[in-house]
MARMAR-308321 format. One record per atom (N, C-alpha, C): residue in one letter; atom name; x, y, z. Coordinates in nm, 2 decimals, always signed. Atoms other than C-alpha are relative to their C-alpha. Example, Ala and Ser with C-alpha at 12.3 -4.5 7.8 and 13.67 -1.06 7.14 Angstrom:
a_N_+0.09_-0.12_+0.00
a_CA_+1.23_-0.45_+0.78
a_C_+0.09_+0.12_+0.00
s_N_-0.09_-0.11_+0.00
s_CA_+1.37_-0.11_+0.71
s_C_-0.08_+0.11_+0.08
//
This chain:
m_N_+0.01_+0.13_-0.05
m_CA_+7.35_+9.82_-4.28
m_C_+0.09_-0.01_+0.12
g_N_-0.07_+0.01_-0.12
g_CA_+7.46_+9.73_-3.93
g_C_+0.12_-0.09_-0.01
r_N_-0.12_+0.08_+0.00
r_CA_+7.79_+9.58_-3.85
r_C_-0.02_-0.13_+0.07
r_N_+0.02_+0.13_-0.06
r_CA_+7.81_+9.21_-3.77
r_C_+0.11_-0.02_+0.10
p_N_-0.10_+0.02_-0.11
p_CA_+7.99_+9.09_-3.46
p_C_+0.13_-0.07_-0.07
g_N_-0.13_+0.06_+0.05
g_CA_+8.36_+9.02_-3.54
g_C_+0.04_+0.05_-0.14
l_N_-0.03_-0.05_+0.13
l_CA_+8.34_+9.19_-3.88
l_C_+0.02_+0.15_-0.01
g_N_-0.01_-0.14_+0.00
g_CA_+8.40_+9.54_-3.77
g_C_+0.15_+0.05_+0.01
s_N_-0.14_-0.04_-0.01
s_CA_+8.78_+9.54_-3.78
s_C_+0.04_+0.10_-0.11
p_N_-0.03_-0.09_+0.11
p_CA_+8.95_+9.81_-3.98
p_C_+0.06_-0.07_-0.12
r_N_-0.04_+0.07_+0.12
r_CA_+9.03_+9.73_-4.34
r_C_+0.15_+0.03_-0.02
i_N_-0.14_-0.01_+0.04
i_CA_+9.38_+9.68_-4.47
i_C_+0.00_+0.04_-0.15
p_N_+0.01_-0.04_+0.14
p_CA_+9.40_+9.89_-4.79
p_C_+0.11_-0.06_-0.09
i_N_-0.10_+0.05_+0.09
i_CA_+9.57_+9.76_-5.10
i_C_+0.07_+0.12_-0.06
c_N_-0.09_-0.11_+0.04
c_CA_+9.85_+9.97_-5.24
c_C_-0.03_+0.05_-0.14
c_N_+0.03_-0.05_+0.14
c_CA_+9.73_+9.99_-5.60
c_C_-0.12_-0.06_-0.05
v_N_+0.12_+0.05_+0.07
v_CA_+9.43_+9.94_-5.83
v_C_+0.05_-0.11_-0.10
q_N_-0.03_+0.10_+0.09
q_CA_+9.45_+9.61_-6.02
q_C_-0.11_-0.04_-0.09
p_N_+0.11_+0.04_+0.09
p_CA_+9.26_+9.50_-6.33
p_C_-0.05_-0.14_+0.04
v_N_+0.06_+0.13_-0.03
v_CA_+9.03_+9.20_-6.29
v_C_-0.06_-0.05_-0.14
n_N_+0.04_+0.04_+0.13
n_CA_+8.98_+9.00_-6.61
n_C_-0.06_-0.14_+0.00
r_N_+0.05_+0.14_-0.02
r_CA_+8.86_+8.66_-6.47
r_C_-0.14_+0.01_+0.06
p_N_+0.13_+0.00_-0.07
p_CA_+8.52_+8.55_-6.34
p_C_+0.02_+0.05_+0.14
l_N_-0.02_-0.07_-0.13
l_CA_+8.46_+8.75_-6.02
l_C_+0.04_-0.09_+0.11
g_N_-0.04_+0.09_-0.11
g_CA_+8.48_+8.46_-5.77
g_C_+0.14_-0.05_-0.01
v_N_-0.13_+0.05_+0.03
v_CA_+8.79_+8.31_-5.93
v_C_+0.10_+0.10_+0.02
s_N_-0.10_-0.11_-0.01
s_CA_+8.97_+8.64_-5.97
s_C_+0.01_+0.05_+0.14
g_N_+0.00_-0.04_-0.14
g_CA_+8.87_+8.73_-5.61
g_C_+0.09_-0.08_+0.08
e_N_-0.09_+0.09_-0.07
e_CA_+9.04_+8.43_-5.47
e_C_+0.14_+0.02_-0.03
a_N_-0.14_-0.02_+0.04
a_CA_+9.35_+8.49_-5.67
a_C_+0.05_+0.13_+0.05
l_N_-0.04_-0.13_-0.06
l_CA_+9.36_+8.86_-5.56
l_C_+0.02_-0.01_+0.15
a_N_-0.02_+0.02_-0.15
a_CA_+9.31_+8.76_-5.20
a_C_+0.13_-0.08_+0.03
e_N_-0.12_+0.07_-0.01
e_CA_+9.59_+8.51_-5.24
e_C_+0.12_+0.10_-0.01
d_N_-0.11_-0.10_+0.02
d_CA_+9.82_+8.79_-5.37
d_C_+0.01_+0.09_+0.12
h_N_+0.00_-0.08_-0.12
h_CA_+9.72_+9.01_-5.08
h_C_+0.06_-0.07_+0.12
l_N_-0.05_+0.08_-0.11
l_CA_+9.79_+8.74_-4.83
l_C_+0.15_-0.03_-0.01
r_N_-0.15_+0.02_+0.02
r_CA_+10.13_+8.66_-4.98
r_C_+0.08_+0.12_+0.03
g_N_-0.06_-0.13_-0.02
g_CA_+10.21_+9.03_-4.97
g_C_+0.02_+0.03_+0.15
l_N_-0.02_-0.01_-0.15
l_CA_+10.16_+9.01_-4.59
l_C_+0.09_-0.10_+0.06
g_N_-0.09_+0.10_-0.04
g_CA_+10.39_+8.72_-4.57
g_C_-0.06_-0.13_+0.04
y_N_+0.07_+0.13_-0.02
y_CA_+10.13_+8.44_-4.54
y_C_+0.05_-0.10_-0.10
e_N_-0.03_+0.11_+0.09
e_CA_+10.21_+8.10_-4.68
e_C_-0.13_-0.07_-0.04
i_N_+0.12_+0.07_+0.05
i_CA_+9.94_+7.95_-4.90
i_C_+0.02_-0.15_+0.02
v_N_-0.01_+0.15_-0.03
v_CA_+9.87_+7.59_-4.78
v_C_-0.09_-0.07_-0.10
d_N_+0.11_+0.07_+0.08
d_CA_+9.55_+7.50_-4.98
d_C_-0.09_+0.11_-0.06
r_N_+0.10_-0.09_+0.06
r_CA_+9.30_+7.67_-5.21
r_C_-0.11_-0.08_-0.06
d_N_+0.11_+0.06_+0.06
d_CA_+8.96_+7.59_-5.33
d_C_-0.02_-0.15_+0.04
i_N_+0.01_+0.13_-0.05
i_CA_+8.92_+7.29_-5.10
i_C_-0.15_-0.05_+0.00
r_N_+0.14_+0.05_+0.01
r_CA_+8.60_+7.09_-5.18
r_C_-0.01_-0.12_+0.09
t_N_+0.03_+0.11_-0.09
t_CA_+8.46_+6.87_-4.91
t_C_-0.15_-0.04_-0.02
p_N_+0.14_+0.03_+0.00
p_CA_+8.13_+6.68_-4.87
p_C_-0.09_+0.10_+0.07
l_N_+0.08_-0.10_-0.07
l_CA_+8.02_+6.97_-4.65
l_C_+0.00_+0.13_-0.07
g_N_-0.01_-0.13_+0.07
g_CA_+8.11_+7.25_-4.88
g_C_+0.14_+0.03_-0.04
q_N_-0.13_-0.04_+0.05
q_CA_+8.41_+7.45_-5.00
q_C_+0.07_+0.11_+0.09
l_N_-0.08_-0.10_-0.07
l_CA_+8.69_+7.64_-4.82
l_C_+0.07_+0.07_-0.11
d_N_-0.06_-0.07_+0.11
d_CA_+8.83_+7.92_-5.03
d_C_+0.16_-0.01_+0.01
l_N_-0.15_+0.00_-0.02
l_CA_+9.19_+7.94_-4.88
l_C_+0.03_-0.05_+0.13
v_N_-0.06_+0.03_-0.13
v_CA_+9.39_+7.79_-4.61
v_C_+0.15_+0.04_+0.00
v_N_-0.13_-0.06_+0.00
v_CA_+9.71_+7.98_-4.52
v_C_+0.06_-0.02_+0.14
l_N_-0.07_-0.01_-0.13
l_CA_+9.97_+8.00_-4.25
l_C_+0.05_+0.14_+0.02
d_N_-0.04_-0.13_-0.04
d_CA_+10.03_+8.32_-4.07
d_C_+0.10_-0.03_+0.12
g_N_-0.09_+0.05_-0.09
g_CA_+10.35_+8.22_-3.89
g_C_-0.03_-0.14_+0.03
k_N_+0.03_+0.13_-0.03
k_CA_+10.25_+7.91_-3.70
k_C_-0.15_-0.02_+0.01
t_N_+0.14_+0.01_-0.01
t_CA_+9.88_+7.99_-3.70
t_C_-0.06_-0.04_-0.14
l_N_+0.07_+0.05_+0.12
l_CA_+9.66_+7.80_-3.95
l_C_-0.12_+0.09_-0.01
v_N_+0.11_-0.09_+0.02
v_CA_+9.41_+8.04_-4.10
v_C_-0.09_-0.05_-0.12
f_N_+0.10_+0.03_+0.10
f_CA_+9.09_+7.95_-4.29
f_C_-0.05_+0.14_-0.05
v_N_+0.03_-0.13_+0.05
v_CA_+9.01_+8.24_-4.52
v_C_-0.12_-0.01_-0.09
e_N_+0.12_-0.01_+0.08
e_CA_+8.66_+8.31_-4.66
e_C_+0.02_+0.13_-0.09
v_N_-0.02_-0.11_+0.09
v_CA_+8.69_+8.54_-4.97
v_C_-0.14_+0.04_-0.05
k_N_+0.12_-0.05_+0.06
k_CA_+8.39_+8.75_-5.07
k_C_+0.03_+0.12_-0.09
t_N_-0.03_-0.10_+0.11
t_CA_+8.40_+8.96_-5.39
t_C_-0.13_+0.06_-0.04
r_N_+0.12_-0.07_+0.05
r_CA_+8.14_+9.22_-5.50
r_C_+0.04_+0.10_-0.10
a_N_-0.02_-0.11_+0.10
a_CA_+8.11_+9.45_-5.80
a_C_-0.08_+0.12_+0.05
g_N_+0.07_-0.12_-0.06
g_CA_+8.03_+9.78_-5.63
g_C_-0.06_-0.03_+0.14
h_N_+0.05_+0.00_-0.14
h_CA_+7.85_+9.85_-5.30
h_C_-0.15_-0.01_+0.00
g_N_+0.15_+0.00_+0.01
g_CA_+7.49_+9.80_-5.42
g_C_-0.06_-0.10_+0.10
f_N_+0.06_+0.10_-0.09
f_CA_+7.44_+9.50_-5.19
f_C_+0.08_+0.01_+0.13
g_N_-0.08_-0.02_-0.12
g_CA_+7.67_+9.63_-4.91
g_C_+0.14_-0.05_-0.02
l_N_-0.14_+0.05_+0.01
l_CA_+8.03_+9.54_-4.84
l_C_+0.00_-0.15_-0.01
p_N_-0.01_+0.15_+0.03
p_CA_+8.14_+9.19_-4.95
p_C_+0.00_-0.08_+0.13
q_N_-0.01_+0.07_-0.12
q_CA_+8.22_+9.08_-4.60
q_C_-0.13_-0.01_+0.08
e_N_+0.13_+0.00_-0.07
e_CA_+7.87_+9.16_-4.48
e_C_-0.08_-0.13_-0.04
a_N_+0.07_+0.13_+0.05
a_CA_+7.76_+8.84_-4.68
a_C_+0.04_-0.12_+0.09
v_N_-0.03_+0.11_-0.09
v_CA_+7.92_+8.63_-4.40
v_C_-0.09_+0.01_+0.12
d_N_+0.11_-0.01_-0.10
d_CA_+7.61_+8.58_-4.19
d_C_+0.02_-0.12_+0.10
a_N_+0.00_+0.11_-0.10
a_CA_+7.54_+8.34_-3.90
a_C_+0.00_-0.13_-0.06
r_N_+0.00_+0.13_+0.06
r_CA_+7.46_+8.06_-4.13
r_C_+0.13_-0.04_-0.07
k_N_-0.13_+0.02_+0.06
k_CA_+7.79_+8.10_-4.32
k_C_+0.10_-0.03_+0.10
i_N_-0.10_+0.02_-0.11
i_CA_+7.98_+8.12_-4.00
i_C_-0.01_-0.14_+0.06
r_N_+0.02_+0.14_-0.04
r_CA_+7.83_+7.79_-3.88
r_C_+0.06_-0.10_-0.10
k_N_-0.06_+0.09_+0.11
k_CA_+7.93_+7.63_-4.22
k_C_+0.15_+0.01_+0.00
l_N_-0.14_-0.01_+0.00
l_CA_+8.28_+7.77_-4.20
l_C_+0.06_-0.08_+0.12
r_N_-0.05_+0.08_-0.11
r_CA_+8.33_+7.62_-3.85
r_C_+0.00_-0.15_-0.03
q_N_+0.01_+0.15_+0.03
q_CA_+8.21_+7.28_-3.97
q_C_+0.11_-0.03_-0.10
l_N_-0.10_+0.03_+0.10
l_CA_+8.44_+7.30_-4.27
l_C_+0.14_+0.00_+0.06
g_N_-0.13_+0.00_-0.07
g_CA_+8.73_+7.40_-4.05
g_C_+0.03_-0.13_+0.08
l_N_-0.01_+0.13_-0.08
l_CA_+8.67_+7.10_-3.82
l_C_+0.03_-0.12_-0.09
y_N_-0.01_+0.11_+0.10
y_CA_+8.64_+6.87_-4.12
y_C_+0.15_+0.00_-0.05
y_N_-0.14_-0.01_+0.05
y_CA_+8.97_+7.00_-4.26
y_C_+0.10_-0.04_+0.10
l_N_-0.10_+0.04_-0.10
l_CA_+9.15_+6.96_-3.93
l_C_+0.00_-0.15_+0.03
k_N_+0.00_+0.14_-0.02
k_CA_+9.03_+6.60_-3.90
k_C_+0.08_-0.07_-0.11
m_N_-0.07_+0.06_+0.12
m_CA_+9.17_+6.53_-4.25
m_C_+0.15_+0.03_+0.01
r_N_-0.14_-0.05_-0.01
r_CA_+9.49_+6.73_-4.19
r_C_+0.03_+0.07_+0.13
p_N_-0.02_-0.06_-0.14
p_CA_+9.57_+6.78_-3.82
p_C_+0.11_+0.11_+0.00
h_N_-0.10_-0.11_-0.01
h_CA_+9.75_+7.10_-3.72
h_C_+0.02_+0.02_+0.15
r_N_-0.03_-0.03_-0.14
r_CA_+9.93_+7.16_-3.39
r_C_+0.03_+0.15_+0.00
g_N_-0.02_-0.14_-0.01
g_CA_+9.90_+7.52_-3.31
g_C_-0.14_+0.07_-0.01
q_N_+0.12_-0.08_+0.00
q_CA_+9.65_+7.80_-3.32
q_C_-0.07_+0.00_-0.14
v_N_+0.08_-0.01_+0.12
v_CA_+9.37_+7.83_-3.57
v_C_-0.09_+0.12_+0.01
r_N_+0.09_-0.12_+0.00
r_CA_+9.17_+8.13_-3.68
r_C_-0.07_+0.00_-0.13
f_N_+0.08_-0.03_+0.12
f_CA_+8.91_+8.24_-3.94
f_C_+0.01_+0.14_-0.04
d_N_+0.00_-0.14_+0.05
d_CA_+8.97_+8.55_-4.15
d_C_-0.10_+0.01_-0.12
v_N_+0.08_-0.03_+0.12
v_CA_+8.75_+8.71_-4.41
v_C_+0.07_+0.11_-0.08
v_N_-0.05_-0.10_+0.09
v_CA_+8.88_+8.90_-4.71
v_C_-0.11_+0.04_-0.09
g_N_+0.11_-0.06_+0.08
g_CA_+8.63_+9.13_-4.87
g_C_+0.07_+0.08_-0.11
l_N_-0.05_-0.07_+0.11
l_CA_+8.71_+9.26_-5.22
l_C_-0.11_+0.07_-0.08
t_N_+0.10_-0.07_+0.07
t_CA_+8.53_+9.53_-5.40
t_C_+0.06_+0.04_-0.14
v_N_-0.04_-0.02_+0.14
v_CA_+8.56_+9.56_-5.78
v_C_-0.09_+0.10_-0.06
s_N_+0.08_-0.10_+0.07
s_CA_+8.44_+9.86_-5.99
s_C_+0.06_+0.02_-0.13
d_N_-0.05_-0.02_+0.13
d_CA_+8.47_+9.90_-6.36
d_C_+0.12_-0.09_-0.04
g_N_-0.11_+0.09_+0.03
g_CA_+8.69_+9.59_-6.38
g_C_+0.12_+0.02_+0.07
r_N_-0.12_-0.02_-0.08
r_CA_+8.93_+9.71_-6.12
r_C_-0.02_-0.02_+0.14
l_N_+0.01_+0.02_-0.14
l_CA_+9.00_+9.61_-5.77
l_C_+0.02_+0.14_+0.07
v_N_-0.01_-0.13_-0.06
v_CA_+8.93_+9.92_-5.56
v_C_+0.01_+0.00_+0.15
r_N_+0.00_+0.00_-0.15
r_CA_+8.91_+9.80_-5.20
r_C_+0.03_-0.15_+0.04
v_N_-0.02_+0.13_-0.07
v_CA_+9.04_+9.51_-4.99
v_C_-0.02_+0.02_+0.15
d_N_+0.02_+0.00_-0.14
d_CA_+8.91_+9.45_-4.64
d_C_+0.04_-0.13_+0.05
h_N_-0.05_+0.13_-0.06
h_CA_+9.10_+9.19_-4.44
h_C_-0.03_+0.00_+0.15
i_N_+0.04_+0.01_-0.14
i_CA_+8.93_+9.10_-4.12
i_C_+0.06_-0.12_+0.07
k_N_-0.07_+0.11_-0.07
k_CA_+9.15_+8.89_-3.89
k_C_-0.10_-0.04_+0.11
n_N_+0.08_+0.05_-0.10
n_CA_+8.97_+8.67_-3.64
n_C_-0.15_+0.04_-0.01
a_N_+0.14_-0.04_+0.03
a_CA_+8.64_+8.74_-3.81
a_C_-0.10_-0.09_+0.07
i_N_+0.10_+0.10_-0.06
i_CA_+8.48_+8.43_-3.65
i_C_+0.07_-0.04_+0.13
d_N_-0.05_+0.05_-0.13
d_CA_+8.53_+8.35_-3.28
d_C_-0.01_-0.14_+0.02
//
């Protein structure tokens, strides 16, 4: 499968294999949170439901507000998790980001990251963190 624009950044590997015992989406967001905390990010909001849809995570990377889309897959049968962020999803994420900023203004830079998690046999085997995944 071809690479999508903005999603070809190198992955940031996780240091160890972790067991996953929760539903895939929920555990994926929790694992992404752990990953981001490990990088020094501050978790601002999680699982934000709006009339337009849902934002997985909102974090601070220094003074930059980061909207994080988390994609989790069991194996590679349907490609890498981050490949599920297509043009339609990108449009939706931009709308959600604007909505969030109207509700909670932020002075400073804003970016969109994607964290792709691959789980195999109940264990986290790969983390791909794409910074600035959406221009």
